N, C-alpha and C positions, 0 to 999 in steps of 0.2 A: 824677135817673136812678137813684140807689141805692135810693130808696124804692120805685120801681116795679119794680126788679129783685128786691128782697126780697119784695115782696108777690106778684109774678107767680111767682117760684120756689116760694114756700110754697103758693100756690094750686094749682100743678101737682103738688105733693107731698102733697096731702091724703091719698091712700091710705096713704102711708108715715107721715104724722103720726098717722093714726088708730090705728096700732099703738103709738105712743109716748104719745099723749094720749087717755085713755079718754073724755073728755067730747066728743071730736070724732066719736065713732062714730055719733051721730045725724045724719041728713041735714040736718035743719033747723039744727042747731048748726054743721055744716060750712059751710052756705051763709051763715049769719050771720058766721062767722069770716072767710070770704073777703070778704064785704061790708065788714066792719070793716077788713080789711087795705087794700082799695082806697080806703075812706074816709080812712084814715090817709095813704095816699100822695097823695091829692088835697088833703088839708089841708096837707101839706108843700109841694106845688106852689103852692097858693093863698098860703101864707105867704111863699114866695119872691117871688111877684109883688107881694104887699102891702108887703113891705119894700123893694121896688125893686131887688132883686138880679137878677131876670130878667124878660123879657117873657113874655107868654102863649104866643107861638109857641115860645120856648125850652123852656118847661115841657111843651108838647105834644110837641115833638121828643124831649125827654128821656124822656117816658112811652113813646113808640114804641121808642126805643133800649133802654129798660129791659126792655120785653117781649121784644125780639129777643135781648138779652143773656141773659135767663133761659132762653129756648129753646135758645140755644147751650150754656149751662151744662148744661142737662138732657140734651142729645143727645150731646155729644162729650167734654167735658173732665172734669167732676166725677166721674161714675161710673167712668170709666177710671182717673182719678188715685187715687180712694179705694180702688180694688181692687188697686193695684199693691203689690208687695212693698216698695218704697221707703217708701211711706206707713206701712205696718205697722212697718217698721224704725224710722222716726222716732217713731212713737207709743210703741214699746217703750223707746226712749231717754228719752222724756219721763217715762215711768213709773219707769224706773230712777233718773233724776235726782231724783225726789221723795224717794227713800230715802237718797240720799247726803248 
């Protein structure tokens, strides 16, 4: 589920990633990046099935739950939490602690 959550979240955040990673500005490279993310997540699921840790239905359900989790993270929690003054306060404390 974690692999699908990460790849779904990053694939939805491609416009934001384009400003941080200049090589993603090309549409073809962006599409290849997203395909590689989903290929990685599928390999994680296949490896879990191959090692006998999960059944195929477990991995399918985890992929659906991962997509839903990433949509929830995008819509309600992460953006609001990152913009709060509490998060800014904690980040300043971390910066100050490096110099102590």
